[in-house]
C-alpha positions in Angstrom: -4.9 6.6 -9.5 -7.6 6.5 -12.6 -8.7 2.7 -14.4 -8.5 5.7 -17.9 -4.9 5.3 -20.0 -3.3 7.8 -20.8 -3.1 9.8 -23.5 0.2 9.0 -24.7 -1.2 5.8 -24.9 -4.4 6.5 -26.8 -2.9 9.0 -29.2 -0.2 5.8 -30.0 -3.6 3.2 -30.4 -4.9 6.1 -32.8 -2.0 5.3 -35.1 -1.4 2.3 -34.9 -4.8 1.9 -35.9 -5.5 4.6 -39.1 -2.2 3.5 -39.7 -3.1 0.2 -40.4 -6.0 1.0 -42.2 -4.5 3.8 -43.8 -2.4 0.2 -45.1 -5.3 -1.7 -46.2 -7.2 0.5 -47.4 -4.4 1.1 -50.3 -3.6 -2.6 -50.3 -7.2 -3.9 -51.2 -7.3 -0.6 -54.4 -3.7 -1.5 -55.8 -5.0 -4.8 -55.7 -8.2 -3.8 -57.9 -5.8 -2.0 -59.9 -3.2 -4.7 -60.4 -6.4 -7.2 -61.4 -7.5 -4.9 -63.6 -4.2 -4.5 -65.8 -3.9 -8.3 -65.7 -7.7 -8.7 -67.0 -7.1 -5.5 -69.6 -11.5 -5.9 -69.9 -13.3 -2.8 -69.4 -15.1 -4.6 -66.3 -12.3 -4.6 -64.3 -11.0 -1.5 -65.1 -15.1 0.2 -64.1 -14.0 -2.3 -60.7 -10.9 -0.2 -60.6 -12.4 3.5 -61.1 -14.9 2.4 -58.3 -12.2 1.1 -56.0 -10.5 4.5 -56.4 -13.4 6.4 -56.0 -14.4 4.1 -52.7 -10.6 4.3 -51.4 -9.9 7.8 -51.5 -12.3 9.6 -48.7 -11.3 6.5 -46.8 -8.0 7.4 -47.9 -7.7 10.6 -47.1 -9.7 10.8 -43.4 -7.2 7.5 -42.0 -4.1 9.9 -43.6 -5.5 12.7 -41.5 -6.1 11.0 -38.4 -2.2 9.2 -38.9 -1.4 12.4 -39.4 -2.8 13.9 -35.8 -1.6 10.8 -34.2 1.9 11.7 -35.1 1.8 14.9 -34.1 0.2 13.7 -31.1 2.7 11.5 -30.6 4.9 13.6 -30.3 3.9 16.3 -28.4 2.3 13.9 -25.7 6.1 11.9 -25.5 7.4 11.5 -22.4 10.7 13.8 -21.2 13.5 12.2 -19.3 
């Protein structure tokens, strides 16, 4: 028996980590947007735009990894 983790365990880890990262990125961008709406100043709206510009590529990458992990979990699921 090898010390390497099983592929299904790796897929589960990928899914959990990418899902958690996706949640944090979206939560961070939403927090900045909410603060901008409370402040209603151009400075905060500019910060919101910068936050959205930074969050978009990370969101797309993490979403892709999350979906790939979900598909991988289904494909590698143990069959009884």
